[in-house]
N, CA, C and O atoms as a GROMACS GRO file, in nm:
protein
  268
    1MET      N    1   9.382  11.977  12.466
    1MET     CA    2   9.473  11.864  12.459
    1MET      C    3   9.397  11.732  12.464
    1MET      O    4   9.438  11.634  12.402
    2SER      N    5   9.287  11.729  12.539
    2SER     CA    6   9.214  11.604  12.552
    2SER      C    7   9.141  11.568  12.423
    2SER      O    8   9.114  11.450  12.401
    3SER      N    9   9.110  11.665  12.337
    3SER     CA   10   9.043  11.633  12.210
    3SER      C   11   9.144  11.584  12.106
    3SER      O   12   9.105  11.522  12.008
    4LEU      N   13   9.271  11.609  12.126
    4LEU     CA   14   9.375  11.563  12.034
    4LEU      C   15   9.401  11.414  12.048
    4LEU      O   16   9.433  11.347  11.950
    5VAL      N   17   9.389  11.361  12.167
    5VAL     CA   18   9.417  11.219  12.193
    5VAL      C   19   9.323  11.129  12.113
    5VAL      O   20   9.371  11.036  12.047
    6PRO      N   21   9.191  11.150  12.116
    6PRO     CA   22   9.105  11.062  12.034
    6PRO      C   23   9.131  11.076  11.884
    6PRO      O   24   9.119  10.978  11.810
    7VAL      N   25   9.165  11.194  11.838
    7VAL     CA   26   9.193  11.213  11.696
    7VAL      C   27   9.317  11.133  11.656
    7VAL      O   28   9.316  11.066  11.553
    8VAL      N   29   9.422  11.138  11.735
    8VAL     CA   30   9.544  11.061  11.707
    8VAL      C   31   9.515  10.911  11.721
    8VAL      O   32   9.563  10.831  11.641
    9TYR      N   33   9.437  10.875  11.821
    9TYR     CA   34   9.404  10.734  11.846
    9TYR      C   35   9.327  10.676  11.728
    9TYR      O   36   9.365  10.573  11.672
   10TYR      N   37   9.219  10.743  11.690
   10TYR     CA   38   9.138  10.693  11.578
   10TYR      C   39   9.210  10.710  11.444
   10TYR      O   40   9.190  10.629  11.354
   11GLY      N   41   9.290  10.811  11.431
   11GLY     CA   42   9.370  10.828  11.309
   11GLY      C   43   9.470  10.715  11.293
   11GLY      O   44   9.490  10.665  11.182
   12GLY      N   45   9.532  10.675  11.402
   12GLY     CA   46   9.626  10.563  11.398
   12GLY      C   47   9.556  10.434  11.360
   12GLY      O   48   9.607  10.355  11.281
   13PHE      N   49   9.438  10.412  11.419
   13PHE     CA   50   9.362  10.292  11.383
   13PHE      C   51   9.321  10.295  11.236
   13PHE      O   52   9.323  10.192  11.170
   14LEU      N   53   9.285  10.411  11.186
   14LEU     CA   54   9.246  10.424  11.046
   14LEU      C   55   9.363  10.389  10.954
   14LEU      O   56   9.345  10.320  10.854
   15VAL      N   57   9.482  10.436  10.987
   15VAL     CA   58   9.600  10.406  10.907
   15VAL      C   59   9.631  10.256  10.913
   15VAL      O   60   9.658  10.195  10.810
   16LEU      N   61   9.628  10.198  11.031
   16LEU     CA   62   9.654  10.055  11.045
   16LEU      C   63   9.548   9.972  10.973
   16LEU      O   64   9.581   9.872  10.909
   17PHE      N   65   9.423  10.014  10.983
   17PHE     CA   66   9.315   9.944  10.914
   17PHE      C   67   9.334   9.951  10.763
   17PHE      O   68   9.310   9.852  10.693
   18PHE      N   69   9.377  10.066  10.712
   18PHE     CA   70   9.401  10.081  10.568
   18PHE      C   71   9.507   9.982  10.520
   18PHE      O   72   9.486   9.914  10.420
   19PHE      N   73   9.619   9.973  10.590
   19PHE     CA   74   9.725   9.882  10.548
   19PHE      C   75   9.685   9.736  10.567
   19PHE      O   76   9.729   9.649  10.492
   20TRP      N   77   9.602   9.708  10.667
   20TRP     CA   78   9.552   9.574  10.688
   20TRP      C   79   9.464   9.532  10.570
   20TRP      O   80   9.480   9.422  10.517
   21ILE      N   81   9.372   9.618  10.531
   21ILE     CA   82   9.285   9.590  10.417
   21ILE      C   83   9.367   9.580  10.289
   21ILE      O   84   9.343   9.492  10.206
   22TYR      N   85   9.464   9.670  10.272
   22TYR     CA   86   9.550   9.668  10.153
   22TYR      C   87   9.624   9.534  10.144
   22TYR      O   88   9.637   9.478  10.035
   23GLY      N   89   9.672   9.483  10.255
   23GLY     CA   90   9.742   9.355  10.255
   23GLY      C   91   9.650   9.240  10.218
   23GLY      O   92   9.690   9.150  10.144
   24ILE      N   93   9.528   9.242  10.270
   24ILE     CA   94   9.433   9.135  10.238
   24ILE      C   95   9.397   9.139  10.090
   24ILE      O   96   9.395   9.035  10.024
   25VAL      N   97   9.370   9.257  10.036
   25VAL     CA   98   9.335   9.271   9.894
   25VAL      C   99   9.454   9.231   9.807
   25VAL      O  100   9.436   9.162   9.706
   26SER      N  101   9.573   9.272   9.844
   26SER     CA  102   9.692   9.237   9.768
   26SER      C  103   9.714   9.086   9.767
   26SER      O  104   9.747   9.029   9.663
   27PHE      N  105   9.695   9.021   9.881
   27PHE     CA  106   9.708   8.876   9.888
   27PHE      C  107   9.604   8.808   9.799
   27PHE      O  108   9.636   8.714   9.727
   28GLY      N  109   9.481   8.856   9.804
   28GLY     CA  110   9.375   8.799   9.720
   28GLY      C  111   9.406   8.812   9.572
   28GLY      O  112   9.386   8.718   9.495
   29LEU      N  113   9.456   8.928   9.532
   29LEU     CA  114   9.491   8.948   9.391
   29LEU      C  115   9.610   8.861   9.350
   29LEU      O  116   9.613   8.810   9.239
   30ASP      N  117   9.706   8.844   9.439
   30ASP     CA  118   9.820   8.756   9.409
   30ASP      C  119   9.773   8.612   9.389
   30ASP      O  120   9.817   8.544   9.297
   31VAL      N  121   9.684   8.568   9.476
   31VAL     CA  122   9.631   8.433   9.463
   31VAL      C  123   9.558   8.419   9.331
   31VAL      O  124   9.577   8.321   9.258
   32LYS      N  125   9.474   8.517   9.300
   32LYS     CA  126   9.393   8.511   9.178
   32LYS      C  127   9.479   8.517   9.053
   32LYS      O  128   9.453   8.444   8.957
   33ASN      N  129   9.581   8.600   9.052
   33ASN     CA  130   9.657   8.625   8.930
   33ASN      C  131   9.785   8.544   8.916
   33ASN      O  132   9.840   8.536   8.806
   34LYS      N  133   9.834   8.484   9.023
   34LYS     CA  134   9.960   8.409   9.016
   34LYS      C  135   9.945   8.264   9.060
   34LYS      O  136   9.988   8.174   8.988
   35ILE      N  137   9.887   8.241   9.174
   35ILE     CA  138   9.881   8.107   9.230
   35ILE      C  139   9.783   8.019   9.152
   35ILE      O  140   9.819   7.908   9.112
   36VAL      N  141   9.662   8.067   9.130
   36VAL     CA  142   9.560   7.987   9.061
   36VAL      C  143   9.603   7.955   8.918
   36VAL      O  144   9.593   7.839   8.877
   37PRO      N  145   9.651   8.053   8.838
   37PRO     CA  146   9.698   8.017   8.704
   37PRO      C  147   9.816   7.919   8.706
   37PRO      O  148   9.827   7.833   8.620
   38GLY      N  149   9.904   7.933   8.804
   38GLY     CA  150  10.017   7.841   8.816
   38GLY      C  151   9.970   7.699   8.844
   38GLY      O  152  10.025   7.603   8.788
   39ILE      N  153   9.870   7.685   8.929
   39ILE     CA  154   9.817   7.552   8.959
   39ILE      C  155   9.749   7.494   8.836
   39ILE      O  156   9.766   7.375   8.806
   40LYS      N  157   9.674   7.577   8.764
   40LYS     CA  158   9.607   7.529   8.642
   40LYS      C  159   9.710   7.484   8.538
   40LYS      O  160   9.692   7.381   8.474
   41GLN      N  161   9.816   7.562   8.522
   41GLN     CA  162   9.920   7.528   8.426
   41GLN      C  163   9.989   7.398   8.467
   41GLN      O  164  10.018   7.314   8.382
   42TYR      N  165  10.015   7.382   8.595
   42TYR     CA  166  10.078   7.259   8.645
   42TYR      C  167   9.990   7.138   8.615
   42TYR      O  168  10.039   7.034   8.571
   43ARG      N  169   9.860   7.152   8.640
   43ARG     CA  170   9.768   7.040   8.618
   43ARG      C  171   9.758   7.006   8.469
   43ARG      O  172   9.752   6.889   8.433
   44ARG      N  173   9.756   7.109   8.382
   44ARG     CA  174   9.753   7.084   8.238
   44ARG      C  175   9.879   7.011   8.195
   44ARG      O  176   9.873   6.918   8.115
   45GLY      N  177   9.993   7.054   8.247
   45GLY     CA  178  10.120   6.989   8.214
   45GLY      C  179  10.123   6.845   8.258
   45GLY      O  180  10.170   6.758   8.184
   46ARG      N  181  10.074   6.818   8.378
   46ARG     CA  182  10.071   6.680   8.427
   46ARG      C  183   9.978   6.594   8.341
   46ARG      O  184  10.008   6.478   8.314
   47LYS      N  185   9.865   6.652   8.299
   47LYS     CA  186   9.771   6.578   8.216
   47LYS      C  187   9.833   6.546   8.080
   47LYS      O  188   9.818   6.435   8.029
   48ARG      N  189   9.903   6.644   8.021
   48ARG     CA  190   9.970   6.621   7.894
   48ARG      C  191  10.080   6.516   7.908
   48ARG      O  192  10.095   6.429   7.822
   49GLN      N  193  10.155   6.524   8.016
   49GLN     CA  194  10.263   6.429   8.041
   49GLN      C  195  10.207   6.287   8.056
   49GLN      O  196  10.265   6.191   8.005
   50LYS      N  197  10.095   6.276   8.125
   50LYS     CA  198  10.034   6.144   8.145
   50LYS      C  199   9.982   6.090   8.012
   50LYS      O  200   9.998   5.971   7.983
   51ALA      N  201   9.921   6.175   7.929
   51ALA     CA  202   9.871   6.131   7.799
   51ALA      C  203   9.986   6.088   7.709
   51ALA      O  204   9.975   5.989   7.637
   52LYS      N  205  10.097   6.163   7.712
   52LYS     CA  206  10.213   6.128   7.630
   52LYS      C  207  10.272   5.995   7.676
   52LYS      O  208  10.310   5.911   7.594
   53GLN      N  209  10.278   5.975   7.806
   53GLN     CA  210  10.329   5.850   7.859
   53GLN      C  211  10.241   5.733   7.817
   53GLN      O  212  10.292   5.627   7.781
   54GLU      N  213  10.110   5.751   7.820
   54GLU     CA  214  10.019   5.645   7.777
   54GLU      C  215  10.036   5.615   7.628
   54GLU      O  216  10.036   5.498   7.588
   55ARG      N  217  10.051   5.719   7.546
   55ARG     CA  218  10.074   5.697   7.403
   55ARG      C  219  10.204   5.622   7.379
   55ARG      O  220  10.209   5.531   7.296
   56ASP      N  221  10.308   5.661   7.451
   56ASP     CA  222  10.437   5.592   7.436
   56ASP      C  223  10.427   5.445   7.477
   56ASP      O  224  10.484   5.358   7.411
   57GLU      N  225  10.355   5.419   7.586
   57GLU     CA  226  10.339   5.281   7.630
   57GLU      C  227  10.261   5.200   7.527
   57GLU      O  228  10.296   5.084   7.500
   58GLU      N  229  10.157   5.259   7.469
   58GLU     CA  230  10.080   5.188   7.367
   58GLU      C  231  10.165   5.160   7.243
   58GLU      O  232  10.156   5.054   7.183
   59GLN      N  233  10.247   5.258   7.207
   59GLN     CA  234  10.335   5.241   7.091
   59GLN      C  235  10.438   5.131   7.118
   59GLN      O  236  10.463   5.047   7.032
   60ASP      N  237  10.496   5.131   7.237
   60ASP     CA  238  10.592   5.026   7.273
   60ASP      C  239  10.526   4.889   7.271
   60ASP      O  240  10.585   4.791   7.225
   61GLU      N  241  10.403   4.883   7.321
   61GLU     CA  242  10.331   4.756   7.324
   61GLU      C  243  10.304   4.707   7.181
   61GLU      O  244  10.319   4.588   7.153
   62ARG      N  245  10.266   4.797   7.092
   62ARG     CA  246  10.239   4.758   6.954
   62ARG      C  247  10.369   4.712   6.886
   62ARG      O  248  10.369   4.616   6.808
   63GLU      N  249  10.480   4.781   6.915
   63GLU     CA  250  10.608   4.743   6.856
   63GLU      C  251  10.651   4.605   6.906
   63GLU      O  252  10.705   4.526   6.828
   64GLN      N  253  10.628   4.576   7.032
   64GLN     CA  254  10.664   4.446   7.087
   64GLN      C  255  10.579   4.334   7.028
   64GLN      O  256  10.626   4.222   7.009
   65GLN      N  257  10.453   4.366   6.998
   65GLN     CA  258  10.365   4.266   6.938
   65GLN      C  259  10.408   4.234   6.794
   65GLN      O  260  10.386   4.124   6.746
   66LEU      N  261  10.468   4.333   6.728
   66LEU     CA  262  10.512   4.310   6.589
   66LEU      C  263  10.632   4.219   6.583
   66LEU      O  264  10.650   4.150   6.483
   67TYR      N  265  10.713   4.215   6.685
   67TYR     CA  266  10.836   4.135   6.680
   67TYR      C  267  10.818   4.000   6.736
   67TYR      O  268  10.912   3.921   6.739
   0.00000   0.00000   0.00000
């Protein structure tokens, strides 16, 4: 009976350690595959929006100069 206790004890730790590592790896993959691309897409969109706004302002300025 005394040899069963360490086996259950270490077996339980092994199971908990497995799920702990699985959670860390899963979080890392989520960050890599979802969060980082989302941030990159957001930044590209903001850059495009800013460039479009600058073009529109330049066009408005040129139109005002013509009148």
